[in-house]
PyMOL Python script that loads the backbone (N, CA, C, O; Angstrom):
from pymol import cmd

cmd.read_pdbstr("""\
ATOM      1  N   MET A   1     -13.087  20.402 -14.139  1.00  0.00           N
ATOM      2  CA  MET A   1     -11.794  19.829 -13.780  1.00  0.00           C
ATOM      3  C   MET A   1     -11.997  18.698 -12.819  1.00  0.00           C
ATOM      4  O   MET A   1     -12.788  18.807 -11.882  1.00  0.00           O
ATOM      5  N   ARG A   2     -11.293  17.609 -13.034  1.00  0.00           N
ATOM      6  CA  ARG A   2     -11.444  16.456 -12.163  1.00  0.00           C
ATOM      7  C   ARG A   2     -10.112  16.177 -11.458  1.00  0.00           C
ATOM      8  O   ARG A   2      -9.069  16.068 -12.103  1.00  0.00           O
ATOM      9  N   SER A   3     -10.161  16.064 -10.153  1.00  0.00           N
ATOM     10  CA  SER A   3      -8.980  15.750  -9.387  1.00  0.00           C
ATOM     11  C   SER A   3      -9.324  14.736  -8.340  1.00  0.00           C
ATOM     12  O   SER A   3     -10.496  14.551  -8.009  1.00  0.00           O
ATOM     13  N   GLY A   4      -8.317  14.073  -7.811  1.00  0.00           N
ATOM     14  CA  GLY A   4      -8.605  13.113  -6.783  1.00  0.00           C
ATOM     15  C   GLY A   4      -7.358  12.491  -6.202  1.00  0.00           C
ATOM     16  O   GLY A   4      -6.258  12.603  -6.743  1.00  0.00           O
ATOM     17  N   VAL A   5      -7.573  11.825  -5.068  1.00  0.00           N
ATOM     18  CA  VAL A   5      -6.503  11.083  -4.390  1.00  0.00           C
ATOM     19  C   VAL A   5      -6.971   9.691  -4.202  1.00  0.00           C
ATOM     20  O   VAL A   5      -8.116   9.469  -3.808  1.00  0.00           O
ATOM     21  N   GLN A   6      -6.109   8.723  -4.475  1.00  0.00           N
ATOM     22  CA  GLN A   6      -6.454   7.334  -4.311  1.00  0.00           C
ATOM     23  C   GLN A   6      -5.426   6.750  -3.364  1.00  0.00           C
ATOM     24  O   GLN A   6      -4.227   6.816  -3.634  1.00  0.00           O
ATOM     25  N   PHE A   7      -5.884   6.171  -2.241  1.00  0.00           N
ATOM     26  CA  PHE A   7      -5.019   5.512  -1.301  1.00  0.00           C
ATOM     27  C   PHE A   7      -5.109   4.023  -1.561  1.00  0.00           C
ATOM     28  O   PHE A   7      -6.198   3.449  -1.567  1.00  0.00           O
ATOM     29  N   LEU A   8      -3.979   3.410  -1.774  1.00  0.00           N
ATOM     30  CA  LEU A   8      -3.923   1.995  -2.242  1.00  0.00           C
ATOM     31  C   LEU A   8      -3.206   1.151  -1.224  1.00  0.00           C
ATOM     32  O   LEU A   8      -2.008   1.337  -1.007  1.00  0.00           O
ATOM     33  N   SER A   9      -3.903   0.227  -0.591  1.00  0.00           N
ATOM     34  CA  SER A   9      -3.281  -0.705   0.317  1.00  0.00           C
ATOM     35  C   SER A   9      -3.109  -1.997  -0.472  1.00  0.00           C
ATOM     36  O   SER A   9      -4.097  -2.619  -0.865  1.00  0.00           O
ATOM     37  N   VAL A  10      -1.868  -2.406  -0.705  1.00  0.00           N
ATOM     38  CA  VAL A  10      -1.605  -3.505  -1.630  1.00  0.00           C
ATOM     39  C   VAL A  10      -1.335  -4.855  -0.956  1.00  0.00           C
ATOM     40  O   VAL A  10      -1.460  -5.904  -1.588  1.00  0.00           O
ATOM     41  N   ALA A  11      -0.972  -4.826   0.308  1.00  0.00           N
ATOM     42  CA  ALA A  11      -0.696  -6.145   0.946  1.00  0.00           C
ATOM     43  C   ALA A  11      -0.740  -6.035   2.453  1.00  0.00           C
ATOM     44  O   ALA A  11      -0.446  -4.990   3.034  1.00  0.00           O
ATOM     45  N   THR A  12      -1.106  -7.118   3.059  1.00  0.00           N
ATOM     46  CA  THR A  12      -1.039  -7.185   4.522  1.00  0.00           C
ATOM     47  C   THR A  12      -0.299  -8.481   4.871  1.00  0.00           C
ATOM     48  O   THR A  12      -0.616  -9.547   4.342  1.00  0.00           O
ATOM     49  N   ILE A  13       0.682  -8.378   5.761  1.00  0.00           N
ATOM     50  CA  ILE A  13       1.408  -9.557   6.188  1.00  0.00           C
ATOM     51  C   ILE A  13       0.958  -9.968   7.572  1.00  0.00           C
ATOM     52  O   ILE A  13       0.044  -9.373   8.143  1.00  0.00           O
ATOM     53  N   ALA A  14       1.600 -10.979   8.105  1.00  0.00           N
ATOM     54  CA  ALA A  14       1.089 -11.658   9.303  1.00  0.00           C
ATOM     55  C   ALA A  14       0.833 -10.725  10.479  1.00  0.00           C
ATOM     56  O   ALA A  14      -0.129 -10.950  11.214  1.00  0.00           O
ATOM     57  N   ASP A  15       1.636  -9.697  10.695  1.00  0.00           N
ATOM     58  CA  ASP A  15       1.457  -8.838  11.855  1.00  0.00           C
ATOM     59  C   ASP A  15       0.613  -7.629  11.502  1.00  0.00           C
ATOM     60  O   ASP A  15       0.516  -6.704  12.308  1.00  0.00           O
ATOM     61  N   GLY A  16      -0.007  -7.602  10.314  1.00  0.00           N
ATOM     62  CA  GLY A  16      -0.946  -6.553   9.998  1.00  0.00           C
ATOM     63  C   GLY A  16      -0.369  -5.308   9.337  1.00  0.00           C
ATOM     64  O   GLY A  16      -1.090  -4.340   9.093  1.00  0.00           O
ATOM     65  N   GLU A  17       0.902  -5.330   9.054  1.00  0.00           N
ATOM     66  CA  GLU A  17       1.480  -4.154   8.357  1.00  0.00           C
ATOM     67  C   GLU A  17       0.995  -4.066   6.928  1.00  0.00           C
ATOM     68  O   GLU A  17       0.670  -5.090   6.326  1.00  0.00           O
ATOM     69  N   SER A  18       0.939  -2.921   6.392  1.00  0.00           N
ATOM     70  CA  SER A  18       0.417  -2.758   5.026  1.00  0.00           C
ATOM     71  C   SER A  18       1.376  -1.871   4.234  1.00  0.00           C
ATOM     72  O   SER A  18       2.076  -1.023   4.788  1.00  0.00           O
ATOM     73  N   ALA A  19       1.384  -2.096   2.903  1.00  0.00           N
ATOM     74  CA  ALA A  19       2.135  -1.245   2.005  1.00  0.00           C
ATOM     75  C   ALA A  19       1.098  -0.219   1.449  1.00  0.00           C
ATOM     76  O   ALA A  19       0.088  -0.617   0.868  1.00  0.00           O
ATOM     77  N   VAL A  20       1.346   1.043   1.626  1.00  0.00           N
ATOM     78  CA  VAL A  20       0.386   2.050   1.253  1.00  0.00           C
ATOM     79  C   VAL A  20       1.103   3.102   0.377  1.00  0.00           C
ATOM     80  O   VAL A  20       2.213   3.525   0.699  1.00  0.00           O
ATOM     81  N   ALA A  21       0.481   3.504  -0.692  1.00  0.00           N
ATOM     82  CA  ALA A  21       1.006   4.574  -1.531  1.00  0.00           C
ATOM     83  C   ALA A  21      -0.125   5.524  -1.853  1.00  0.00           C
ATOM     84  O   ALA A  21      -1.296   5.146  -1.834  1.00  0.00           O
ATOM     85  N   GLU A  22       0.237   6.771  -2.152  1.00  0.00           N
ATOM     86  CA  GLU A  22      -0.763   7.749  -2.628  1.00  0.00           C
ATOM     87  C   GLU A  22      -0.652   7.851  -4.119  1.00  0.00           C
ATOM     88  O   GLU A  22       0.418   8.140  -4.655  1.00  0.00           O
ATOM     89  N   ILE A  23      -1.760   7.615  -4.797  1.00  0.00           N
ATOM     90  CA  ILE A  23      -1.834   7.678  -6.246  1.00  0.00           C
ATOM     91  C   ILE A  23      -2.674   8.838  -6.641  1.00  0.00           C
ATOM     92  O   ILE A  23      -3.830   8.918  -6.226  1.00  0.00           O
ATOM     93  N   ARG A  24      -2.150   9.758  -7.434  1.00  0.00           N
ATOM     94  CA  ARG A  24      -2.926  10.858  -7.926  1.00  0.00           C
ATOM     95  C   ARG A  24      -2.802  10.920  -9.432  1.00  0.00           C
ATOM     96  O   ARG A  24      -1.695  10.974  -9.967  1.00  0.00           O
ATOM     97  N   ASP A  25      -3.948  10.913 -10.128  1.00  0.00           N
ATOM     98  CA  ASP A  25      -3.981  10.945 -11.560  1.00  0.00           C
ATOM     99  C   ASP A  25      -3.097   9.811 -12.163  1.00  0.00           C
ATOM    100  O   ASP A  25      -2.415  10.006 -13.169  1.00  0.00           O
ATOM    101  N   GLY A  26      -3.137   8.651 -11.525  1.00  0.00           N
ATOM    102  CA  GLY A  26      -2.424   7.514 -12.074  1.00  0.00           C
ATOM    103  C   GLY A  26      -0.915   7.469 -11.779  1.00  0.00           C
ATOM    104  O   GLY A  26      -0.210   6.576 -12.248  1.00  0.00           O
ATOM    105  N   ILE A  27      -0.429   8.452 -10.989  1.00  0.00           N
ATOM    106  CA  ILE A  27       1.014   8.519 -10.726  1.00  0.00           C
ATOM    107  C   ILE A  27       1.221   8.457  -9.191  1.00  0.00           C
ATOM    108  O   ILE A  27       0.541   9.126  -8.413  1.00  0.00           O
ATOM    109  N   VAL A  28       2.187   7.622  -8.815  1.00  0.00           N
ATOM    110  CA  VAL A  28       2.500   7.527  -7.387  1.00  0.00           C
ATOM    111  C   VAL A  28       3.135   8.845  -6.938  1.00  0.00           C
ATOM    112  O   VAL A  28       4.183   9.244  -7.447  1.00  0.00           O
ATOM    113  N   GLN A  29       2.489   9.518  -5.978  1.00  0.00           N
ATOM    114  CA  GLN A  29       2.947  10.815  -5.461  1.00  0.00           C
ATOM    115  C   GLN A  29       3.863  10.656  -4.256  1.00  0.00           C
ATOM    116  O   GLN A  29       4.885  11.333  -4.145  1.00  0.00           O
ATOM    117  N   SER A  30       3.495   9.776  -3.378  1.00  0.00           N
ATOM    118  CA  SER A  30       4.322   9.606  -2.183  1.00  0.00           C
ATOM    119  C   SER A  30       4.025   8.257  -1.564  1.00  0.00           C
ATOM    120  O   SER A  30       2.920   7.742  -1.734  1.00  0.00           O
ATOM    121  N   ARG A  31       4.943   7.683  -0.874  1.00  0.00           N
ATOM    122  CA  ARG A  31       4.785   6.446  -0.133  1.00  0.00           C
ATOM    123  C   ARG A  31       4.422   6.897   1.287  1.00  0.00           C
ATOM    124  O   ARG A  31       5.223   7.551   1.954  1.00  0.00           O
ATOM    125  N   LEU A  32       3.234   6.552   1.741  1.00  0.00           N
ATOM    126  CA  LEU A  32       2.787   7.037   3.032  1.00  0.00           C
ATOM    127  C   LEU A  32       3.344   6.161   4.130  1.00  0.00           C
ATOM    128  O   LEU A  32       3.632   6.660   5.217  1.00  0.00           O
ATOM    129  N   LEU A  33       3.509   4.849   3.882  1.00  0.00           N
ATOM    130  CA  LEU A  33       4.109   3.931   4.870  1.00  0.00           C
ATOM    131  C   LEU A  33       5.352   3.322   4.299  1.00  0.00           C
ATOM    132  O   LEU A  33       6.439   3.882   4.436  1.00  0.00           O
ATOM    133  N   GLU A  34       5.218   2.201   3.668  1.00  0.00           N
ATOM    134  CA  GLU A  34       6.354   1.553   3.085  1.00  0.00           C
ATOM    135  C   GLU A  34       5.866   0.832   1.861  1.00  0.00           C
ATOM    136  O   GLU A  34       4.670   0.579   1.721  1.00  0.00           O
ATOM    137  N   THR A  35       6.743   0.506   0.998  1.00  0.00           N
ATOM    138  CA  THR A  35       6.411  -0.297  -0.205  1.00  0.00           C
ATOM    139  C   THR A  35       6.301  -1.739   0.222  1.00  0.00           C
ATOM    140  O   THR A  35       6.857  -2.136   1.246  1.00  0.00           O
ATOM    141  N   LEU A  36       5.587  -2.524  -0.558  1.00  0.00           N
ATOM    142  CA  LEU A  36       5.487  -3.923  -0.323  1.00  0.00           C
ATOM    143  C   LEU A  36       6.858  -4.581  -0.278  1.00  0.00           C
ATOM    144  O   LEU A  36       7.110  -5.458   0.548  1.00  0.00           O
ATOM    145  N   GLU A  37       7.726  -4.159  -1.155  1.00  0.00           N
ATOM    146  CA  GLU A  37       9.079  -4.732  -1.182  1.00  0.00           C
ATOM    147  C   GLU A  37       9.820  -4.475   0.137  1.00  0.00           C
ATOM    148  O   GLU A  37      10.499  -5.374   0.633  1.00  0.00           O
ATOM    149  N   ASP A  38       9.707  -3.268   0.718  1.00  0.00           N
ATOM    150  CA  ASP A  38      10.337  -2.975   1.957  1.00  0.00           C
ATOM    151  C   ASP A  38       9.803  -3.875   3.102  1.00  0.00           C
ATOM    152  O   ASP A  38      10.572  -4.403   3.904  1.00  0.00           O
ATOM    153  N   ILE A  39       8.513  -4.024   3.146  1.00  0.00           N
ATOM    154  CA  ILE A  39       7.906  -4.873   4.178  1.00  0.00           C
ATOM    155  C   ILE A  39       8.330  -6.302   4.071  1.00  0.00           C
ATOM    156  O   ILE A  39       8.648  -6.938   5.076  1.00  0.00           O
ATOM    157  N   LEU A  40       8.340  -6.827   2.849  1.00  0.00           N
ATOM    158  CA  LEU A  40       8.732  -8.202   2.645  1.00  0.00           C
ATOM    159  C   LEU A  40      10.189  -8.428   2.965  1.00  0.00           C
ATOM    160  O   LEU A  40      10.563  -9.465   3.513  1.00  0.00           O
ATOM    161  N   ARG A  41      11.020  -7.444   2.616  1.00  0.00           N
ATOM    162  CA  ARG A  41      12.478  -7.531   2.878  1.00  0.00           C
ATOM    163  C   ARG A  41      12.714  -7.647   4.408  1.00  0.00           C
ATOM    164  O   ARG A  41      13.471  -8.493   4.883  1.00  0.00           O
ATOM    165  N   ARG A  42      12.013  -6.734   5.163  1.00  0.00           N
ATOM    166  CA  ARG A  42      12.135  -6.686   6.584  1.00  0.00           C
ATOM    167  C   ARG A  42      11.601  -7.975   7.229  1.00  0.00           C
ATOM    168  O   ARG A  42      12.186  -8.475   8.190  1.00  0.00           O
ATOM    169  N   ALA A  43      10.496  -8.508   6.705  1.00  0.00           N
ATOM    170  CA  ALA A  43       9.905  -9.722   7.224  1.00  0.00           C
ATOM    171  C   ALA A  43      10.886 -10.894   7.025  1.00  0.00           C
ATOM    172  O   ALA A  43      11.004 -11.738   7.914  1.00  0.00           O
ATOM    173  N   ARG A  44      11.570 -10.965   5.917  1.00  0.00           N
ATOM    174  CA  ARG A  44      12.523 -12.036   5.674  1.00  0.00           C
ATOM    175  C   ARG A  44      13.679 -11.929   6.632  1.00  0.00           C
ATOM    176  O   ARG A  44      14.152 -12.941   7.151  1.00  0.00           O
ATOM    177  N   VAL A  45      14.156 -10.685   6.883  1.00  0.00           N
ATOM    178  CA  VAL A  45      15.298 -10.501   7.832  1.00  0.00           C
ATOM    179  C   VAL A  45      14.892 -10.827   9.217  1.00  0.00           C
ATOM    180  O   VAL A  45      15.589 -11.568   9.910  1.00  0.00           O
ATOM    181  N   ASN A  46      13.755 -10.285   9.659  1.00  0.00           N
ATOM    182  CA  ASN A  46      13.382 -10.455  11.047  1.00  0.00           C
ATOM    183  C   ASN A  46      12.823 -11.834  11.392  1.00  0.00           C
ATOM    184  O   ASN A  46      13.016 -12.340  12.498  1.00  0.00           O
ATOM    185  N   SER A  47      12.125 -12.431  10.419  1.00  0.00           N
ATOM    186  CA  SER A  47      11.487 -13.698  10.712  1.00  0.00           C
ATOM    187  C   SER A  47      11.360 -14.455   9.358  1.00  0.00           C
ATOM    188  O   SER A  47      10.308 -14.433   8.719  1.00  0.00           O
ATOM    189  N   PRO A  48      12.439 -15.109   8.956  1.00  0.00           N
ATOM    190  CA  PRO A  48      12.401 -15.792   7.616  1.00  0.00           C
ATOM    191  C   PRO A  48      11.286 -16.773   7.425  1.00  0.00           C
ATOM    192  O   PRO A  48      10.837 -16.999   6.301  1.00  0.00           O
ATOM    193  N   GLU A  49      10.814 -17.382   8.547  1.00  0.00           N
ATOM    194  CA  GLU A  49       9.762 -18.401   8.416  1.00  0.00           C
ATOM    195  C   GLU A  49       8.365 -17.792   8.310  1.00  0.00           C
ATOM    196  O   GLU A  49       7.400 -18.498   8.019  1.00  0.00           O
ATOM    197  N   ARG A  50       8.257 -16.481   8.545  1.00  0.00           N
ATOM    198  CA  ARG A  50       6.927 -15.887   8.551  1.00  0.00           C
ATOM    199  C   ARG A  50       6.415 -15.826   7.107  1.00  0.00           C
ATOM    200  O   ARG A  50       7.152 -15.458   6.192  1.00  0.00           O
ATOM    201  N   SER A  51       5.197 -16.177   6.926  1.00  0.00           N
ATOM    202  CA  SER A  51       4.551 -16.190   5.613  1.00  0.00           C
ATOM    203  C   SER A  51       3.529 -15.071   5.483  1.00  0.00           C
ATOM    204  O   SER A  51       3.090 -14.490   6.476  1.00  0.00           O
ATOM    205  N   ILE A  52       3.173 -14.791   4.281  1.00  0.00           N
ATOM    206  CA  ILE A  52       2.121 -13.803   4.003  1.00  0.00           C
ATOM    207  C   ILE A  52       0.792 -14.482   4.231  1.00  0.00           C
ATOM    208  O   ILE A  52       0.502 -15.480   3.570  1.00  0.00           O
ATOM    209  N   LEU A  53      -0.037 -13.981   5.148  1.00  0.00           N
ATOM    210  CA  LEU A  53      -1.271 -14.628   5.480  1.00  0.00           C
ATOM    211  C   LEU A  53      -2.412 -14.063   4.587  1.00  0.00           C
ATOM    212  O   LEU A  53      -3.400 -14.748   4.322  1.00  0.00           O
ATOM    213  N   CYS A  54      -2.252 -12.833   4.145  1.00  0.00           N
ATOM    214  CA  CYS A  54      -3.324 -12.214   3.430  1.00  0.00           C
ATOM    215  C   CYS A  54      -2.741 -11.318   2.325  1.00  0.00           C
ATOM    216  O   CYS A  54      -1.794 -10.569   2.567  1.00  0.00           O
ATOM    217  N   PHE A  55      -3.300 -11.396   1.133  1.00  0.00           N
ATOM    218  CA  PHE A  55      -2.896 -10.504   0.092  1.00  0.00           C
ATOM    219  C   PHE A  55      -4.143  -9.857  -0.460  1.00  0.00           C
ATOM    220  O   PHE A  55      -5.020 -10.538  -0.991  1.00  0.00           O
ATOM    221  N   ARG A  56      -4.226  -8.564  -0.340  1.00  0.00           N
ATOM    222  CA  ARG A  56      -5.489  -7.919  -0.700  1.00  0.00           C
ATOM    223  C   ARG A  56      -5.262  -6.650  -1.470  1.00  0.00           C
ATOM    224  O   ARG A  56      -4.153  -6.118  -1.481  1.00  0.00           O
ATOM    225  N   PHE A  57      -6.284  -6.162  -2.107  1.00  0.00           N
ATOM    226  CA  PHE A  57      -6.222  -4.938  -2.902  1.00  0.00           C
ATOM    227  C   PHE A  57      -7.352  -4.060  -2.415  1.00  0.00           C
ATOM    228  O   PHE A  57      -8.516  -4.362  -2.678  1.00  0.00           O
ATOM    229  N   ASP A  58      -7.051  -2.992  -1.720  1.00  0.00           N
ATOM    230  CA  ASP A  58      -8.058  -2.028  -1.230  1.00  0.00           C
ATOM    231  C   ASP A  58      -7.813  -0.681  -1.811  1.00  0.00           C
ATOM    232  O   ASP A  58      -6.670  -0.231  -1.900  1.00  0.00           O
ATOM    233  N   ALA A  59      -8.874  -0.025  -2.211  1.00  0.00           N
ATOM    234  CA  ALA A  59      -8.712   1.328  -2.731  1.00  0.00           C
ATOM    235  C   ALA A  59      -9.843   2.196  -2.216  1.00  0.00           C
ATOM    236  O   ALA A  59     -10.999   1.774  -2.172  1.00  0.00           O
ATOM    237  N   VAL A  60      -9.502   3.404  -1.830  1.00  0.00           N
ATOM    238  CA  VAL A  60     -10.465   4.447  -1.418  1.00  0.00           C
ATOM    239  C   VAL A  60     -10.271   5.617  -2.308  1.00  0.00           C
ATOM    240  O   VAL A  60      -9.173   6.165  -2.403  1.00  0.00           O
ATOM    241  N   TYR A  61     -11.335   6.012  -2.971  1.00  0.00           N
ATOM    242  CA  TYR A  61     -11.273   7.141  -3.925  1.00  0.00           C
ATOM    243  C   TYR A  61     -11.950   8.357  -3.296  1.00  0.00           C
ATOM    244  O   TYR A  61     -12.974   8.258  -2.620  1.00  0.00           O
ATOM    245  N   SER A  62     -11.331   9.502  -3.551  1.00  0.00           N
ATOM    246  CA  SER A  62     -11.928  10.771  -3.182  1.00  0.00           C
ATOM    247  C   SER A  62     -11.729  11.765  -4.335  1.00  0.00           C
ATOM    248  O   SER A  62     -10.620  12.227  -4.602  1.00  0.00           O
ATOM    249  N   TYR A  63     -12.825  12.070  -4.992  1.00  0.00           N
ATOM    250  CA  TYR A  63     -12.731  12.932  -6.161  1.00  0.00           C
ATOM    251  C   TYR A  63     -13.542  14.195  -5.983  1.00  0.00           C
ATOM    252  O   TYR A  63     -14.624  14.166  -5.396  1.00  0.00           O
ATOM    253  N   SER A  64     -13.039  15.281  -6.475  1.00  0.00           N
ATOM    254  CA  SER A  64     -13.812  16.541  -6.548  1.00  0.00           C
ATOM    255  C   SER A  64     -13.882  16.950  -7.999  1.00  0.00           C
ATOM    256  O   SER A  64     -12.881  16.919  -8.714  1.00  0.00           O
ATOM    257  N   ILE A  65     -15.045  17.326  -8.423  1.00  0.00           N
ATOM    258  CA  ILE A  65     -15.273  17.740  -9.816  1.00  0.00           C
ATOM    259  C   ILE A  65     -15.757  19.179  -9.814  1.00  0.00           C
ATOM    260  O   ILE A  65     -16.755  19.493  -9.166  1.00  0.00           O
ATOM    261  N   GLY A  66     -15.061  20.063 -10.533  1.00  0.00           N
ATOM    262  CA  GLY A  66     -15.450  21.466 -10.522  1.00  0.00           C
ATOM    263  C   GLY A  66     -14.949  22.208 -11.702  1.00  0.00           C
ATOM    264  O   GLY A  66     -15.199  23.406 -11.830  1.00  0.00           O
TER     265      GLY A  66
END
""", "prot")
cmd.dss("prot")
cmd.show_as("cartoon", "prot")
cmd.util.cbc("prot")
cmd.orient("prot")
């Protein structure tokens, strides 16, 4: 049996906030912080002139096979 958890950081904006979700077996299980959409919406409201400085895709995999 193969199981695992994948933590996916999809974006970083100027002040270093990230959108992070927990993906298990290809399905989003929970939002650990905020979605990218939430962060960008707040950034536009709080500081409309602030731009995205970095857009990255990071993934950390942890699998157990048994």
